[in-house]
C-alpha positions in Angstrom: 0.0 0.0 0.0 1.3 3.4 -0.9 1.1 6.4 1.4 -0.7 9.4 -0.1 1.0 12.8 0.6 -1.5 15.6 1.3 -0.3 19.1 0.8 -0.9 21.4 3.7 -3.6 24.0 3.4 -4.4 27.1 5.3 -6.5 26.2 8.3 -6.5 29.5 10.2 -4.8 32.9 10.1 -4.5 36.1 12.0 -2.4 39.2 12.1 0.3 39.4 14.8 -0.3 41.7 17.7 1.9 44.4 16.2 0.2 43.9 12.7 3.6 43.4 11.1 3.1 39.7 10.3 0.5 37.3 9.0 0.4 34.2 11.1 -0.8 31.1 9.3 -1.8 27.7 10.8 -1.9 24.8 8.3 -4.0 21.7 8.1 -1.0 19.7 9.2 -0.6 21.7 12.5 2.2 23.8 11.1 2.7 27.4 12.0 4.0 29.8 9.4 4.4 33.5 9.2 4.7 36.0 6.4 5.9 39.6 7.1 3.5 42.3 6.1 6.2 43.9 3.9 6.7 40.6 2.0 3.0 40.3 1.4 2.8 43.9 0.2 5.8 43.4 -2.1 4.3 40.2 -3.4 0.8 41.6 -4.3 -0.3 40.5 -7.8 -3.3 42.7 -8.2 -3.6 44.6 -11.5 -2.6 47.9 -9.9 0.6 46.5 -8.5 1.4 44.5 -11.6 1.0 47.7 -13.7 3.2 49.7 -11.3 5.9 47.0 -11.6 5.6 47.1 -15.4 5.9 50.9 -15.4 8.9 50.8 -13.0 7.1 52.7 -10.3 6.5 49.9 -7.8 8.5 50.6 -4.5 11.3 48.3 -3.6 10.4 48.4 0.1 7.4 49.2 2.4 9.1 49.9 5.7 6.7 49.9 8.7 3.8 48.6 6.6 1.0 46.9 8.7 -1.9 44.6 8.0 -5.1 46.5 8.8 -7.7 44.0 7.7 -8.0 40.4 6.4 -11.0 39.1 4.5 -11.4 35.4 3.8 -12.7 34.7 0.3 -12.6 31.0 0.7 -9.9 30.3 -1.9 -7.7 33.2 -0.7 -7.3 36.2 1.6 -8.0 39.8 0.7 -5.4 41.7 2.8 -5.5 45.5 3.4 -2.5 47.4 4.4 -1.7 50.6 6.3 -0.7 52.4 3.1 -4.4 52.2 2.0 -3.8 49.3 -0.5 -6.6 46.8 -0.3 -6.8 45.2 -3.7 -4.6 42.2 -3.2 -6.0 38.8 -3.1 -3.6 36.1 -2.0 -4.7 32.6 -2.9 -4.1 30.2 0.0 -1.5 28.1 -1.9 0.3 31.4 -2.8 0.4 32.4 0.9 1.9 29.0 1.8 4.6 29.5 -0.9 5.4 32.9 0.5 5.7 31.6 4.0 8.1 28.9 2.7 10.3 31.3 0.9 13.3 33.0 2.5 12.6 36.7 3.4 
């Protein structure tokens, strides 16, 4: 009999107390974290994609904070202290960001 590997999924999430990090718990009882700045830099919304294309996307977001998290089922809509609230982060993408080096 062959063991079936099941990829972890996002089971729960919350912003850290200082709002500087997204804390993610996985279906396999793992605890991961993604800094807010990394999330903001990794946004793939049309606005951010265009800003990157035009060469006007910032290289850093020092002091950025998570202000709101909306669960869309397949992903999270995360709002930030700079007013940006268009980013949707599919849950597999969040797990990949948490697994990457900072």
